[in-house]
C-alpha positions in Angstrom: 125.2 80.0 132.7 126.9 80.5 129.4 130.5 81.8 129.4 129.6 85.0 127.5 126.6 85.6 129.8 129.0 85.5 132.8 130.7 88.6 131.4 127.4 90.6 131.3 125.3 91.9 134.1 122.1 89.8 134.6 119.7 92.5 133.2 121.8 92.8 130.0 121.9 89.0 129.7 118.1 88.8 129.9 117.6 91.6 127.3 119.9 89.7 124.9 117.9 86.6 125.6 114.7 88.4 124.8 116.1 89.7 121.6 117.5 86.3 120.6 114.2 84.7 121.3 112.3 87.1 119.2 114.8 86.9 116.3 114.8 83.1 116.6 111.0 82.7 116.9 111.3 80.9 120.2 108.2 81.5 122.3 109.3 79.4 125.3 112.6 81.2 125.3 110.9 84.6 125.2 108.6 83.6 128.0 111.5 82.5 130.2 113.7 85.6 129.5 110.8 87.9 129.9 109.9 86.5 133.3 113.6 86.8 134.4 113.9 90.3 133.1 110.8 91.4 135.0 112.1 89.7 138.1 115.3 91.6 137.8 113.5 94.9 137.4 114.1 95.5 133.7 111.8 98.3 132.6 109.0 97.7 130.0 110.8 100.3 127.8 114.0 98.4 127.9 112.2 95.2 127.0 110.4 96.9 124.2 113.7 98.3 122.8 115.2 94.8 122.8 112.1 93.4 121.0 112.2 96.2 118.4 115.9 95.7 117.7 115.3 91.9 117.2 112.4 92.6 114.9 114.5 94.9 112.8 117.3 92.3 112.6 114.9 89.5 111.8 113.1 91.6 109.2 116.3 92.4 107.4 117.3 88.8 107.2 113.8 87.8 106.0 114.0 90.5 103.3 117.4 89.4 102.1 116.3 85.7 102.0 113.2 86.6 100.0 115.3 88.5 97.5 117.8 85.7 97.3 115.1 83.1 96.6 113.5 85.3 93.9 116.9 85.8 92.2 117.5 82.0 92.3 114.1 81.3 90.8 114.6 83.9 88.1 118.0 82.4 87.2 119.7 85.7 88.0 122.4 83.9 89.9 123.7 80.3 89.8 123.5 78.1 92.8 126.5 78.8 95.1 128.1 75.5 96.0 129.5 77.0 99.3 126.0 77.9 100.3 124.8 74.2 99.8 124.2 72.7 103.2 124.6 69.1 101.9 
């Protein structure tokens, strides 16, 4: 168990796991956390709320990345050395 997860109740831990799996596009992670959440008695509505929150977060990040890429290609901003992963 992760240190931070030890500070949350098991149902919350699984809901966070579900949201992280959706945001991170990890199908095996989602399947695992979904099964655990159901086993713990998490409601379908709670699971749906976690999924919707993750989708909103993921969508925001996707939109910002799309806009950034378009600005870069249009020459609207110069490459940021601090953003260079190399």
